[in-house]
C-alpha positions as CSV (number, residue, x, y, z in Angstrom):
1,M,-12.3,26.5,14.0
2,S,-14.1,23.3,14.4
3,N,-15.5,23.5,10.8
4,D,-12.0,23.6,9.3
5,E,-11.1,21.0,6.8
6,V,-7.5,19.8,7.6
7,I,-5.9,17.2,5.3
8,L,-2.3,15.9,5.6
9,L,-0.6,14.4,2.6
10,D,1.4,11.7,4.3
11,F,4.0,8.9,3.9
12,W,4.1,6.5,6.9
13,V,8.0,6.4,7.2
14,S,8.5,10.3,6.5
15,P,9.8,12.1,9.6
16,F,8.8,15.3,8.0
17,A,5.2,14.3,7.8
18,I,5.3,13.0,11.4
19,R,6.3,16.5,12.5
20,A,3.1,17.8,11.2
21,K,1.1,15.0,12.8
22,I,2.6,15.6,16.3
23,A,2.1,19.3,16.0
24,L,-1.7,18.8,15.1
25,A,-2.0,16.3,18.0
26,E,-0.4,18.9,20.3
27,K,-3.1,21.4,19.4
28,G,-5.9,18.9,19.4
29,V,-6.7,19.5,15.8
30,E,-8.6,16.8,14.0
31,F,-7.3,15.9,10.5
32,E,-7.3,13.4,7.7
33,A,-4.0,11.8,6.8
34,R,-3.9,10.6,3.2
35,Q,-1.1,8.2,2.3
36,E,1.0,8.9,-0.7
37,D,3.0,6.3,-2.8
38,L,6.2,8.1,-3.0
39,L,8.1,5.2,-4.6
40,G,5.3,4.8,-7.2
41,T,2.8,7.1,-8.6
42,K,2.2,10.4,-6.7
43,S,-1.3,11.6,-6.5
44,E,-2.5,14.4,-8.6
45,L,-3.4,16.2,-5.5
46,L,0.2,16.0,-4.3
47,L,1.6,17.2,-7.6
48,T,-0.8,20.2,-7.8
49,S,-0.4,21.1,-4.0
50,N,3.3,21.0,-4.0
51,P,4.4,21.6,-7.7
52,I,7.9,22.7,-6.9
53,Y,9.2,19.8,-4.8
54,K,6.4,17.3,-5.4
55,K,6.8,15.6,-1.9
56,V,5.2,15.2,1.4
57,P,4.1,16.6,3.7
58,V,1.5,19.0,2.4
59,L,-1.0,20.5,4.8
60,L,-4.2,21.4,3.1
61,H,-6.2,23.8,5.3
62,N,-9.7,24.6,3.9
63,G,-8.2,23.8,0.5
64,K,-5.0,26.0,0.8
65,A,-1.8,24.1,0.6
66,V,1.2,24.7,3.0
67,N,4.5,23.1,2.1
68,E,7.7,22.2,3.9
69,S,7.6,20.6,7.3
70,S,9.1,23.2,9.6
71,I,6.9,25.8,7.8
72,I,3.9,23.6,8.4
73,V,4.7,23.4,12.1
74,S,5.0,27.2,12.4
75,Y,1.7,27.6,10.5
76,I,0.0,25.2,12.7
77,D,1.3,27.1,15.8
78,E,0.1,30.4,14.4
79,V,-3.4,29.2,13.3
80,W,-4.1,27.3,16.5
81,P,-2.2,29.3,19.1
82,T,-2.9,27.2,22.2
83,P,-0.8,25.6,23.5
84,A,2.0,27.6,22.1
85,L,4.9,25.6,20.7
86,L,7.4,28.6,20.6
87,P,8.5,30.5,23.7
88,P,6.7,33.8,24.5
89,C,9.8,36.0,24.2
90,A,11.4,37.1,20.8
91,Y,14.8,35.7,21.9
92,G,13.4,32.5,23.0
93,R,11.6,32.0,19.6
94,A,14.7,33.0,17.6
95,T,16.9,30.4,19.6
96,A,14.3,27.8,19.0
97,R,14.3,28.5,15.3
98,F,18.0,28.4,15.2
99,W,18.1,24.9,16.6
100,A,15.3,23.8,14.3
101,D,17.3,25.0,11.4
102,Y,20.3,23.2,12.7
103,V,18.3,19.9,12.9
104,D,16.9,20.5,9.4
105,K,20.3,20.9,7.9
106,K,22.3,18.2,9.8
107,V,20.4,15.3,11.2
108,F,18.6,13.6,8.5
109,D,21.3,14.1,5.9
110,G,24.1,13.2,8.3
111,G,22.3,10.0,9.3
112,S,21.5,9.1,5.6
113,K,25.3,9.4,4.8
114,I,25.7,6.3,7.1
115,W,23.4,4.0,5.2
116,K,24.4,5.3,1.9
117,S,28.1,4.8,2.5
118,K,30.3,1.7,1.9
119,G,33.7,0.7,3.2
120,D,35.8,3.3,5.0
121,E,33.2,5.9,4.3
122,V,30.8,4.5,6.9
123,A,33.3,5.3,9.8
124,V,33.6,8.8,8.6
125,A,29.9,9.3,8.3
126,K,29.2,7.8,11.7
127,A,31.8,10.1,13.3
128,E,30.1,13.1,11.7
129,F,26.7,11.9,12.8
130,I,27.8,11.3,16.5
131,E,29.3,14.8,16.4
132,I,25.9,16.3,15.3
133,L,24.2,14.4,18.3
134,K,26.8,15.8,20.7
135,V,26.1,19.3,19.5
136,L,22.4,18.6,20.2
137,E,23.2,17.3,23.6
138,G,24.8,20.6,24.3
139,A,21.6,22.4,23.2
140,L,19.5,20.2,25.4
141,G,21.8,20.5,28.4
142,E,20.1,19.3,31.6
143,K,16.6,20.2,30.5
144,N,13.9,17.6,30.0
145,F,13.1,19.0,26.5
146,F,14.8,21.5,24.2
147,G,12.1,24.0,25.3
148,G,12.6,23.3,28.9
149,D,9.9,21.6,30.9
150,T,7.4,22.0,28.1
151,Y,7.3,20.0,24.8
152,G,8.0,22.6,22.1
153,F,8.9,23.4,18.6
154,V,12.5,22.0,18.6
155,D,11.4,18.8,20.1
156,I,8.5,18.3,17.4
157,I,11.0,19.1,14.6
158,T,13.7,16.6,16.0
159,I,11.8,13.6,17.5
160,P,10.5,12.1,14.3
161,L,14.2,11.9,12.9
162,A,14.9,9.7,15.8
163,S,12.8,6.9,14.4
164,W,15.6,6.3,11.8
165,F,18.3,6.2,14.4
166,Y,18.1,2.4,14.8
167,A,18.9,2.0,11.2
168,Y,21.8,4.3,11.4
169,E,23.0,2.3,14.3
170,Q,22.7,-1.0,12.5
171,Y,24.7,0.3,9.4
172,G,27.1,2.3,11.4
173,G,27.8,-0.1,14.2
174,F,27.2,2.2,17.2
175,K,24.7,2.9,19.9
176,V,23.0,6.3,20.4
177,E,22.6,5.6,24.2
178,V,26.3,5.1,24.4
179,E,27.5,8.0,22.3
180,A,24.8,10.5,23.2
181,P,23.0,9.3,26.4
182,K,21.2,12.7,27.0
183,I,19.6,12.4,23.5
184,A,18.7,8.8,24.1
185,A,17.0,9.8,27.4
186,W,15.2,12.6,25.7
187,I,13.9,10.3,23.0
188,N,12.5,8.0,25.7
189,R,10.8,10.9,27.5
190,S,9.4,12.1,24.2
191,L,7.9,8.8,23.5
192,E,6.0,8.9,26.8
193,K,3.9,11.6,25.1
194,E,0.7,10.4,23.4
195,S,1.1,12.9,20.6
196,V,4.5,11.3,19.8
197,A,3.9,7.7,20.5
198,S,0.8,7.5,18.5
199,V,2.4,8.4,15.2
200,Y,6.0,7.3,15.8
201,P,6.9,4.4,13.4
202,D,8.4,1.1,14.5
203,P,12.2,1.7,14.1
204,I,12.6,-1.9,13.1
205,K,10.2,-1.2,10.1
206,V,12.1,1.9,9.4
207,Y,15.3,-0.1,9.3
208,E,13.7,-2.6,6.9
209,F,12.6,0.4,4.7
210,V,16.1,1.7,4.7
211,G,17.3,-1.8,3.6
212,M,14.9,-1.6,0.6
213,L,16.2,1.9,-0.2
214,R,19.8,0.6,-0.3
215,K,18.9,-2.1,-2.6
216,F,16.8,0.4,-4.7
217,N,19.8,2.7,-5.0
218,G,22.3,-0.1,-5.7
219,I,24.2,0.1,-2.4
220,E,23.7,-3.6,-1.7
């Protein structure tokens, strides 16, 4: 499939777009990343490729648009099957999809509650987020990665969100390495992978971006 045209509509700080970039890198697929101005004027290509949600990421594969980051990662895994991101057995795949769904529903929104909160609400949001991390620690167990020894679907879905953790720590007054040391160690192992490190945004720049969002939303 070397003649495939693969374009990713991207935004540098979007953890959801980073999921697609890591999956493509894991598969060795060449692609063009096109930056969108999500806080300004969205491109006509984005609006026509994702008319329902009008957000990144969008994967354009030979002109056909695939939307929603978890679906994009699944699509990449099916179209370029080697190396496989999901386990070979049906139960293993179902388990991976369960945890990916948990991450989708809990992590980003849970962390966002911290920086969107004021006063006593911050402590409540922080406690809820730490509980989410502890649940994920239980899923990780003593394994190197969520998929075991190999980097897989759940890892790819989860690791981009960790680039926002520093911002959550700053606004919540806690440290992930203290509250969830297994998750902190997993983040460090993940960052040893070139597919992750090459697209992982600087957490301090993410923190600065979140500060801008706070002002934009009138929180500060």
